[in-house]
C-alpha positions in Angstrom: -15.1 -3.1 -8.5 -14.0 -6.1 -7.2 -15.3 -7.4 -3.6 -14.1 -10.3 -1.5 -17.9 -10.7 -0.4 -18.3 -12.7 2.5 -14.6 -13.8 3.0 -12.2 -12.8 5.4 -11.0 -9.1 5.5 -8.0 -8.0 5.6 -8.7 -5.6 8.6 -9.5 -9.0 10.4 -6.3 -10.8 10.0 -2.9 -9.1 8.8 -0.1 -6.8 10.5 2.7 -5.3 9.1 5.8 -4.2 10.8 6.8 -0.8 10.3 10.0 0.8 9.0 10.4 2.7 12.2 9.8 0.2 14.5 6.5 -1.4 16.0 3.6 -2.8 14.4 0.8 -1.8 11.9 -2.3 -3.9 12.5 -4.6 -3.6 10.2 -7.7 -3.7 12.3 -6.4 -0.5 13.9 -7.6 0.8 10.6 -11.1 -0.4 10.7 -13.5 2.1 9.0 -11.0 3.5 7.0 -10.2 3.1 3.5 -6.2 1.6 2.9 -4.1 2.0 0.1 -1.3 -0.2 -0.1 1.5 0.3 -2.5 4.4 -2.0 -2.8 7.3 0.4 -3.6 11.0 0.2 -4.6 13.9 2.6 -4.0 15.7 2.4 -7.4 12.5 2.1 -9.4 11.6 4.3 -12.6 8.2 4.7 -10.8 9.9 5.7 -7.5 8.6 9.6 -8.3 5.5 8.3 -7.6 6.4 8.8 -3.6 5.7 12.3 -3.9 1.9 11.6 -5.3 1.6 9.1 -2.2 2.5 11.8 0.2 0.7 14.3 -1.7 -2.5 11.5 -1.5 -1.6 11.4 2.5 -1.4 14.9 2.9 -4.6 15.5 1.0 -6.8 12.5 2.3 -5.2 11.4 5.4 -7.3 14.0 7.7 -10.6 12.6 5.9 -9.6 8.9 6.9 -7.4 7.7 4.4 -4.1 5.3 5.1 -1.4 5.2 2.5 0.6 2.3 3.2 4.0 2.2 1.5 5.2 -1.6 1.6 8.9 -1.4 -0.1 10.0 -4.8 -1.4 13.2 -6.0 -3.0 11.1 -8.9 -5.4 11.7 -7.0 -8.5 15.4 -6.4 -7.4 15.4 -2.7 -7.2 15.5 -1.8 -3.4 17.9 -0.5 -1.3 19.8 -3.0 1.2 18.0 -2.1 4.6 15.3 -0.8 5.9 17.6 2.1 7.2 18.7 3.2 3.8 15.0 3.2 2.6 13.9 5.1 5.5 17.1 7.5 4.5 15.9 7.5 1.0 12.8 8.2 1.4 13.1 11.2 4.2 15.7 13.0 1.9 14.0 13.0 -1.1 10.2 12.9 -0.3 9.9 14.0 3.2 7.2 11.1 3.7 5.1 11.1 6.5 3.1 8.0 5.6 3.1 4.4 7.6 5.9 2.5 5.5 6.7 -1.4 6.5 9.7 -3.0 6.5 11.1 -4.7 3.5 8.3 -7.1 2.3 7.8 -9.8 -0.1 4.8 -9.4 -2.2 4.9 -12.2 -4.2 5.9 -15.8 -4.5 6.0 -18.3 -1.5 7.5 -16.1 0.6 4.9 -13.0 0.3 3.4 -11.6 3.0 0.2 -13.0 4.4 -1.2 -9.5 2.8 -0.1 -10.9 -0.3 -0.8 -14.2 -0.5 -4.5 -13.7 0.9 -4.9 -11.1 -2.4 -3.2 -13.3 -4.3 -5.6 -16.7 -3.0 -8.8 -14.9 -2.7 -8.8 -12.3 -5.8 -6.0 -13.2 -7.9 -4.2 -10.2 -7.7 -0.3 -10.0 -7.2 2.0 -6.9 -7.9 3.4 -7.8 -11.3 6.0 -4.4 -11.0 6.8 -2.2 -8.0 3.9 0.8 -7.4 1.2 -1.9 -8.2 -1.8 -0.4 -5.6 -4.7 -1.9 -4.1 -7.6 0.0 -2.3 -9.3 -1.7 0.7 -12.7 -0.4 1.9 -13.3 0.3 5.4 -14.2 -3.4 6.2 -10.8 -4.5 4.4 -12.6 -5.9 1.7 -10.5 -4.9 -1.8 -12.2 -2.7 -3.7 -9.7 -2.0 -6.7 -5.9 -2.7 -8.2 -4.1 0.2 -10.0 -0.6 -1.1 -12.0 2.5 0.9 -11.8 1.4 3.3 -14.6 -1.5 4.8 -12.6 -0.2 7.7 -10.7 -1.7 8.3 -7.2 -3.0 11.2 -7.7 -4.8 10.5 -10.8 -8.3 11.1 -11.1 -9.5 7.4 -11.2 -7.8 7.0 -7.7 -8.7 10.1 -6.5 -12.5 9.3 -7.6 -12.2 6.0 -5.8 -10.9 7.2 -2.8 -13.9 9.8 -2.7 -16.2 7.8 -3.0 -15.2 5.2 -0.2 -14.6 8.4 2.4 -18.1 10.1 1.3 -20.1 6.4 1.5 
């Protein structure tokens, strides 16, 4: 497990624009684990949306937040937030929180992803990279695109955070 020590945490600093309008303030999720996933509608890993929704339904009532962050940084996202929302509704019936289309890499990266890069040396190298934060907003683990959201590894890490 990787922790951020005494450095600023995600809950203290970051906001994301919601694809449905409004804003997600990570501070509102203080005390809850958060799995942040950069997503794309046209990626070979897009079927993981189904597992993200299953994870959200299974662990959301216990406190887990699953946040989908659509990004076109790998040229595999649809052209507008409306297109992304409609695609996810039609194909996966998503009810988990989702942001607007957001940069996750490079100089235009969202401040959350710049923080991950600068403090933990992590930046997504493809779509469907996952970052698990504890209830204090510290990065606990990262998972690559090949790790399904319902994998034993992610569920074990989430369950440990929810239990303790």
